[in-house]
C-alpha positions, -999 to +999 in steps of 0.1 A: +696-096-135+684-127-155+662-139-126+647-104-122+637-103-159+626-139-162+609-146-129+594-113-120+559-118-107+561-156-109+560-170-074+572-204-067+544-230-062+542-263-044+534-293-066+534-331-061+561-351-078+547-377-102+580-391-114+615-384-128+625-390-164+653-380-188+648-353-214+678-352-236+708-348-213+687-333-185+669-351-157+634-337-154+606-342-130+569-345-138+549-326-112+511-321-108+485-301-090+447-303-093+450-276-120+476-293-141+513-297-141+542-302-164+579-312-167+605-292-149+643-294-150+659-305-116+685-280-102+713-293-081+747-279-071+776-293-092+786-328-081+752-335-064+723-354-078+690-368-065+656-380-075+624-371-056+601-400-049+566-400-064+543-381-039+571-358-026+562-321-024+584-301-048+588-263-053+589-251-089+591-217-106+579-208-140+601-186-162+599-173-197+621-202-207+599-229-190+600-241-155+626-254-130+623-275-099+640-254-071+639-281-045+619-305-023+599-300+009+619-328+024+616-345+057+640-332+084+673-350+087+675-380+110+692-358+136+695-321+143+725-303+127+747-278+144+761-247+127+786-256+100+775-293+097+764-309+064+745-342+060+737-362+029+710-388+036+687-412+018+661-422+044+671-435+078+696-461+067+722-443+047+739-410+055+771-391+056+775-365+083+803-339+079+813-319+109+833-287+110+859-303+133+869-326+104+851-357+115+830-377+090+803-400+103+790-428+080+759-449+084+749-478+062+768-504+042+801-489+029+816-499-004+852-489-014+860-494-051+831-518-054+840-540-024+821-539+008+842-525+036+838-544+069+858-520+091+891-524+107+925-513+094 
């Protein structure tokens, strides 16, 4: 209901990220096009955070209350995902791949409680 009232007739639009800053307790993104831009709140699911790099293509929507960044037009994951899989990744070097059979694949340097884990038991 709220979305219908506040976003009716306002299509999302691609913009280019110019940077990420803090505004009060919120993390906001500065985004621009040739016609202008502005600051937009970043939306993430609970427990997830991220920051687009300058130059990333972002999707924002304007509302009566301002605007929000709905997401990024990201690069594809380092490998194809099968149904039910989830991957968190930051470039090619660090990723967590969760599979529906219960396995977890980690890439990159792993730290447990601040100490680098070198593998083994």
